[in-house]
N, C-alpha and C positions, 0 to 999 in steps of 0.2 A: 562558457564552460558547459560541456555536455554531461549527461548523467554517467554514472559509473558503470561501464560496460561489463566489468568483471562481476559486479553485484548482479546485474541483469542475467548473466550466464549462470550464476549460482541459483537464482530464483527459477530460471528455466529448467535447470537440471533437477531441482527438487520437485517441481510440478511434474516433470516427465517421470521421475522415480515413483511418484504417487499415481501414475497413469491418469493424470488429470488433463483434459483438453482445455487449452487456454488460447486466448488471442492477446495481441499486444497493440497498444495505441500510443503513439508518440504525442506528447502534449507539452507545450510551453517549455521545451528543453528537457523535459522529463519523460518517463516511460510508465505506462499503466498496464498492468496485467488484468485481464478480465476472464472470468469463468461464468458460464451460463449467461453471457451478455451483461454481467454485473461487475463493477470494479471489485477486484480482490485486494490488490496491493500495488505499489508502484515505487518509483524512485524519483526523488525531487531534489534538485540542487537548491539549497537554501543559501542565499547571498549573505544573510546575517550570520548564519552558523558557519558558512565557509566550507561545507562538505555535502556529500550526498546523504540524504536521509531516506529511510524506508518509510513509505506511507502505508499504513495498515488499516484496513476496514475490519474492525473487530466486534462491532456492535455495542449496544448500551449495557448489556449484562456484565461484561468484564471491563468496560471502559474505565471506571473509577479505580478499580484495583490495579490495572496495568499502568495507569497514568501516574501512580505513586512511585513507580520504579525510576531510578535516577537516569536511565537511558531513554526515557519516554518524555515526549513533549506534546502538548495539545496541537492538533492540526489546525492551523490558523492561516488562511490566505487573505482574509478581509478585515481582520480586527475582531472577529468573533470565532471562537473555536467551534469546530464541527464535532458534535457529540457522536461517539461511536467510531471515530477515526483518530489515529494518533500518528505522530512521527516517532521513529526510533532512530537514535543516533548510532554511529558506527560501532560504538562500544557494545551495543545491544545485539549486533548481528555479526560480530567478529568471527565466531566459529560457525561451522556448518550446523551444529546442533542448535546454536542460538538462532540462526536464521530460520531453521526448520520450525522452531517453536512459534515464531511470528507468522510464518506462512501457514502453518497448520491452524493457528488460531483464526486466521482469515478464512481458511477453507471451512472451518467449523461453522463460522457465521454465514458464509455465502448462501446456503440454502434458505436462510431466514431473511436475507436482504431483499429489498424491493428493487425491481428493474427500473431504470430511468426510462421515462417516456420519451420516444423520439421527438425531436423538435420539428414543428411544422414549418414547411417552406413558406416564406412570406409571399413568394411569387405565385402561389397556387390559388 
């Protein structure tokens, strides 16, 4: 099952409306949106949940508050939640205003986020 292309188009349109330059990276059946070479948000197919989830990098300052919302889940790929990142269920981004809220929260945090260091090539 591939990620929700309609949701991807909605995210693209919001970023374009905000005049934000972004890149996309397909990862493990999902899609990641990057701004300033940093993960902004993405779409992940959760096999346990059975639907596309919005991955949101919102930072630690608002993490605990947002995680209390019923449409939010801790982002957990390995058995440990990643602080500052959440999953949002479809109920949380059903309307364009709802989706804009989450993408804008990610955009607010993006300037504060660290850039991932490029991985070194083992063959060098």
